[in-house]
N, C-alpha and C positions, 0 to 999 in steps of 0.2 A: 250649838245644835244646828245641823244643816237643814234647810227648808225642805219639806216633803214636796215632791213634784206634783202630787195629787191632793194638795191641801184642800179640804172641803170648804165650801162656802159657809156651811154651818159652823165649822171650827173657827174660821176667820171672824165671822160676825160675833161669835161667842167671846173671842179674845178682845175684839173692839168693845163689846158691851161691858166686859169686866173692867177694862182699863178706864173707859169713859165713865162708867158708873162710880169707880173709886174717886175720880176727879169731882164728880157731882157731889159725892158725899162730903167732901172737904171744901163745898161752895166755891354739790359744788357747781354752780352756774353754767353758762354756755361753754366755759373753758373745759369743764370736765364732762365730756359727752357721755351720754348714757351707755353703759356697757352691755345692756341686754335689751332684747326686744320687749315691748310691753307685756305680751302674753307670758314670757318667761318670768318676768318679775312678779306678775300677779300670782303665779303658782305658789310663790313663797310667802305671800301676804295673807294676813287674816284681818277681817274687819273688826273694829272695836269702836263703834260710833259712840260719841259722847253727846248725849241729849242735853240741850241747854235752853236758856231763855235769854232774849235780847232786851235789855232795860236801859233807860236813860236815868242815871243816878241823880243828876241835878235838875232834870226837867220833868220828872213825874213824881208828884207827892204820893208817898206811900210805898216807896220802893222796898223798904224793909219787909212790909207785909206781903208784897208780891213774891219776894225771894223766899220768905218763910213758907208761903203757900206752895210754891212749885217744888221746894225741897221736900215737902210732905208727899208730893206726887212721885218722888224718886228722881227729880232733876238734880244734877250735881255740878253743872257748869253754867257760867253766865258770860254773855257778851255785852260790852258797854261802849257807847260812843263817848269820847272824851275830847271835846273842843278845848282850845287853848285861849286864854285871855291875854296872851302876850304875842309879840312879834308884829308882822305886817298884816293888815286887814284889807279886805276888798274895798276899793273906793266905791261907795254907794252911788255916786254920780254916774258910774259906768253903766249901771243897769236901770237908770231912770226910764220909766215908761213900760218896763217889763213886769210881769207878775213873778215875784220872788218868794211867795209863800202860798201854799195850797190852802184849800178850805179847811183841812184838818191839821194845819200847822206844818205840813211837809215843806222842807226847805228847797227852794229853787236857786236861781242865780248861777253864776259861773262856778264850775268846779264841783257842784253838788254839796251834800252835807259833809261834816256836821256844822259848818260855819265856823265863826270865830277867827282867831289869828293864826299865824304860821308857827307859833311855838318858839322854842321847844317846850316839851313837858318838863316838869321838875320831878325828881325822884319821889319827893314826899306826896305830890298829888296823885301819882300813879299808885303809890303804896296805900294811899287813903282808899282808892277804889278796891284794891285787893282786900283791905281790911273790912270794908262795908259788906262785900260779897261773902268773905270768909266768916263773918259774924253769924250769918244765916246758914252756914254749913255748905256753901258752894265754893267752887274755885273759878278764878277768872281765866277764861280760855281764849278770849278774843277782845282786843281793843280796836276801836275805829280811830284811825289817825286824824289829827287836826288838819286844818286847811293849809294849802300852799298856793295862794292866789297868783303869785308872780310867775310860778311855773306854768299854770294853765294859761295865763295871758301871754307868756313868752317875753316877759319884761326883763330888763337887765338885772333886776334884783332877784331873779330866780335862784341864783347860786346861794344866796343867803337863806332862802326858803329851804333849799335842799340841805344845807348844813343843819338847819333846825330839824328836818325830818331825820337826818342821820343820827343826830343826838338823841332824838326820841326813840329811834329803833334800838340804839345801844342801851338805853334805860330799860326798855321792855325786855331785852335779852337778859340784862343783869338781874331783873326781878322775876325771871322765869315765865314770862308771857309767851306762849308758843306761836300766836298768830296775830298779825296786825292787818286789819281790813282797811281799805281806802277807796276813795272815789277819784276818778279822773274824768269829769264830765264836762262837755262843752257848755251847755246851758240847759239845766233840767227843766223840762216842760210841765211844771206843776199846774200851769194854767188850764190844762185839759182834764184835770182830776175833778170829780164831783161825787156826791153821795146819792145813792139810789136804793129804793126799798128792796129787801131780799126775803128769804124764806121766813115765814111766820112773823114778820114784823122786824126782822133784823135789818141792819143798814150795811150795805156793801159800799166799798170804794170802787169807783169805776173811772175809765178814761175814754174820752172821745176827742179825737183830733179836731173835729169841727167846732169845738168849744174854744179853740184858740183863735182869738179875734184878729190879731195883727202879726203877720209873719215877717214884717220888714226888719232889716238889720238895725241894730241900735247905733245911733250916731257916733258914739265914742269907741265902739268896738269894730263895727263894720262887718264884712264877710270874712269868715275864717273857714277855709276849705279843709277837707279831711286830711290831705297830705301835710298841711301845715301843723295841725294839732297833733297828728301822729308823730311828727318830728319832735315836738315838745315832749310827748310821752316817752319816746325813745331816749331823749336826753335825760329825762328823769330816771328811767329804769337803769341806764348805764351807771348812774351815780349812786343809786340807793341799793341795788341788788347785792353788790359785793359786801356792803355793810350789813345787810340782813343775813347773808350767809355766815359772815364772821360772828354775828351775834346769836345765831341759831334761831332766828325768828322768820317764820314763813309770812310772805305777803299775800293778801287775797284781794284782788280788784273786783269791786262790785259792778255788775253790769249797769249801763245807763238805763234808767227806769223813770218814766216811760221810754221804750226803746225806739224812738223816732230818729231818723238820720240827721236832722238838724233842727234847731229852734232859734229864731230871731237872728238868722244868718250865720250861726256858729255850728259847725259840724260836730256830731257826737262820735268820739273815737272808739267807743266800746258798746255799740248799739246792736251788733249782730253777732251770730255765732262765728262767722268768718273773721270778724274783728277780734273776738275772743281768742281764736286760734292764732291770729297775727301777733297778739301780745305774748302768749306763752311760747311760741316758736321763735320769737325774736331773740330771746335769751333763755333757752330751755334749761329749767332747773326746778326742783321742788319748791324753791323759795320764790319763784315767779309764778304765782298761782292765781286762781280766781275764786270768787264766791259762786258756787253752783246754785243758781237761782231757778228753781223749777217753775216758778210763776212767770218770770221774765222770758224764759226759754219758750214757754207756750204762747206768751203774748206776741212774740215775733213770728209765730208759726213754726217753731223748731220742734224737733223730736227729742223729748226729754231723755229717753233711754239711750239713744245714740250719742247724745251730748255727754251724758254721764260716762259712758264707756270711753269716748274719745279722750276726755280730760283725765278721767280716773286712771286709765291705762298709762298715762304719762305722769302720774303722781303729782298733778298740779291742781287738784281740787283741795283747797285749804280751808274752806268753810262752806256750809250749806244752809240756804234759806229754803225751807220745805213747805210749799204751799200750793194751792190750787186756784185755777182761774177758768173763766169761760171766755174764749176769744171769739169775737164776732167778726172783726176784720183785722188780720195780722198787723201789728204795730200801730193801728189806728183806733181800735175800739175793743174794749174788753171789760169784764167784770171780775173783781177780786172776791171770790166766793168762799164758802166753808170748805175745809179740806176734803170732805167726803162727797162733794157734789159737782166738782168741776170736770174738765175734760181729761186731766192727767190721771193715769193709772198709778196711784200713789204706792200701792203694794209692789208693782213692777219696778217703780223707781227705787224703792227701798231695797229690793232684791239686787238691782243693778249696782247700787252703792256698796252693798255687801260683797258682791262678786268682784268688784275692782279693788277691794281691800281698803275702802275709805275708813279712816280712823281718827278723824278730827270732829269738831263740833257740828251739830245739826240743830237748828232752831226753827220753831214755827214763826210765821211772819204774816203781816197784813191780815190778821184774823178779823172777820166782820164784827161789828158792834151788835151785841145781843140786847134786846129791849129789857130794861131794868137792871142790866149788869153794870152798875155804876163804877165798880172797881176793876172791871175787865177780868176778874177771876174766872168767870164762866167761859169767856171766849178762849183764854189761854189754857184753862183746864181741859176743855173739850179737845182742842188741837193737840195738846200734849198727851192726853189719854189715847187718842186715835193713833198718834205716832208711836207710842209705846206698844200698842197692839201690833202695828205694822212691823216694828223691830222684832217682836217675838215671833211673828209669822215668818219673817224672812231669815230668822236665825242670826240677826245682827245685834 
């Protein structure tokens, strides 16, 4: 159904109320250049957004209950981070003196999450995740790739890490997983994250760059400039994108979050919208895509609607984290708030995704902690109900 241009405020609020109330009751790569202009391709596309939930199978007790709960709300897809317990691991001595874990368990350190070794995955461990998700009536639509520390560090062993990534991509393709999400972060600045009171006694996660005490480079890493870490990323992309295309698996690079330009002397290669464009334009292909993060876009002072249109018209939005924030100082100070109270116009964002024909997974993210909501069902139920109402209003 196409969205009505004069959708009334009363109808929209009614849709939100119905959906949220229900929740409450249930507690070819650069070589093949694009043949058409973006606008011409969009005319032939239709949106079929896949609403999902992001879970950590082995890190969150009660995953089965959460998956069962969201399935009752109409969610049919799941995204999962899958660290590896094999391969090369980051040498912990490299990051001595730095904050590598946030107050809420957020992983910092070089490369970003999900931590662990360089893999590769085994077929049986990926199949296990598919089975866990499928048991509760959902399908696995997105896996987060394991670490590749030697690539981020530019060490000689990086080719071995890349071989592991290639093997894992082929396994994902063989098992029918359409999207692999990954991080390529200089040094994630979790030191600036903190908890702050929110609406009605809820707890928000927030970021303030002034909370980061020591900006000096780490002795064993030194200063890594943007050009250097960008060369490392290009080396990685040239090696893995042909394999992803052959396997039929889209890659989705998550923005650096918090989106500061450098931390402890190491530049962030994916910290700005211009850097996002740099990545997708380096090897233009649907397989070389991004995670469209509405929160991070606003945190850095970006225009969410323009960003959706730019990347959506190029068919390189391969996953969406759909959330709201309140930015106080772009890149330096912000609050991660409830989806209905931040600065982003979430209905307009949903309409933009629909207009560009986005048809992959969309998940809520960084939902605040609700007082007394020990299993987080209330937090995710509220966000999912609100998103379902937005999808209905936008005709998505």
